[in-house]
C-alpha positions in Angstrom: 54.9 56.9 170.3 51.4 55.9 169.3 48.9 55.0 171.9 47.0 51.8 171.4 43.4 51.9 172.6 42.7 48.2 172.6 42.8 46.3 175.8 43.2 42.8 174.3 45.5 43.1 171.3 45.1 39.4 170.4 41.7 40.2 168.9 42.9 42.9 166.5 43.7 42.4 162.8 45.9 44.3 160.5 44.1 46.0 157.7 46.0 46.8 154.5 44.9 49.6 152.2 44.7 49.1 148.5 47.3 50.9 146.4 44.5 52.9 144.7 43.3 54.2 148.1 46.8 55.3 149.0 47.3 57.0 145.7 44.0 58.8 146.1 44.9 60.1 149.5 48.4 61.2 148.4 46.9 63.1 145.4 44.3 64.7 147.6 46.8 65.9 150.2 49.0 67.3 147.4 46.1 69.3 146.0 44.8 70.6 149.3 45.7 74.2 150.0 45.2 75.8 153.4 45.3 79.7 153.4 45.1 81.8 156.6 43.9 85.4 156.5 43.0 87.5 159.5 42.7 84.5 161.9 40.5 82.5 159.5 41.5 79.3 157.7 40.4 78.6 154.2 40.8 75.1 152.7 40.7 74.8 148.9 41.1 71.8 146.6 43.3 72.8 143.6 41.9 70.1 141.3 
């Protein structure tokens, strides 16, 4: 369950992301490669 950090939820507003932003984040997450070697983590972008 997510924890809400606002005390007064009446002052919050819902923000919607543009489809282009969502597509960019999905593409980035698909191209991100995390490799572990000898206790180290290497992050590479495969684009």
